[in-house]
C-alpha positions in Angstrom: 14.8 -8.7 0.2 18.2 -7.9 1.1 20.3 -10.2 3.3 21.6 -9.2 6.7 19.2 -6.5 7.7 19.5 -7.7 11.4 23.1 -7.6 12.3 22.9 -8.7 15.8 21.0 -8.0 19.2 21.9 -5.1 21.1 22.1 -6.3 24.8 22.4 -3.9 28.0 20.8 -4.0 31.4 18.1 -1.5 29.9 17.2 -3.7 26.9 17.0 -6.8 29.3 14.6 -5.1 31.4 12.5 -4.1 28.5 12.0 -7.5 27.4 9.8 -8.4 30.3 9.2 -5.2 32.0 10.3 -4.8 35.6 8.0 -4.0 38.5 8.7 -0.3 38.5 8.3 -0.1 34.8 4.7 0.3 33.1 3.7 -3.0 31.4 3.4 -1.2 28.1 7.3 -0.6 28.1 7.8 -4.5 28.1 8.0 -7.2 25.2 10.8 -5.4 23.4 14.0 -6.3 21.5 16.7 -4.0 20.3 18.9 -4.9 17.2 21.6 -3.3 15.7 20.5 -3.1 11.9 22.0 -2.1 8.5 22.3 1.9 8.2 20.2 1.7 5.2 17.5 -0.3 6.5 13.9 0.9 6.8 11.2 0.1 9.4 9.4 -2.0 7.0 12.4 -4.0 6.1 13.4 -4.6 9.9 9.9 -5.7 10.5 9.8 -8.1 7.7 13.1 -9.6 8.3 12.3 -9.9 12.1 9.0 -11.7 11.5 10.5 -14.1 8.9 13.6 -15.0 11.0 11.8 -15.4 14.4 8.3 -16.1 13.3 6.7 -13.6 15.6 4.3 -10.6 15.0 5.9 -7.0 15.2 3.6 -4.4 16.7 6.0 -1.5 16.0 9.6 -0.5 15.1 11.5 2.5 16.2 14.7 3.5 14.9 17.5 5.5 16.5 21.0 6.1 14.9 23.9 6.0 17.4 27.7 6.2 17.0 27.7 2.3 17.3 25.1 2.1 14.3 21.6 2.1 13.6 19.3 0.5 16.4 15.9 -0.9 15.8 13.7 -1.2 19.0 11.1 -4.0 17.9 7.9 -4.2 20.1 6.1 -7.5 19.5 2.4 -8.0 19.4 0.4 -9.5 22.3 0.7 -13.3 22.3 4.5 -13.2 21.5 7.4 -13.3 24.1 10.4 -11.2 23.8 11.9 -13.3 26.6 11.3 -16.5 24.6 12.9 -15.1 21.5 15.8 -13.9 23.7 16.5 -17.4 24.9 16.4 -18.8 21.4 19.1 -16.4 20.2 21.2 -16.7 23.5 20.6 -13.5 25.2 19.9 -15.5 28.6 
């Protein structure tokens, strides 16, 4: 596996809300983290890198390409907490 697939977390008010879901959000929108990733990274590489680095299972990876780089929205499987991982990497 190539090194450095996950470059850094992408933190905005919207991404903070998607970690746990806020009262006005549907619960299915919660438990997500967003990372800036390498431009040539695939969904499978992002999933594998995240699971190895944070020891958490990924349900789904969505990719969006923006001016600031390629972003991966990572939804965790039930039983894993985006908030807990956010605390470990210093988002909170």
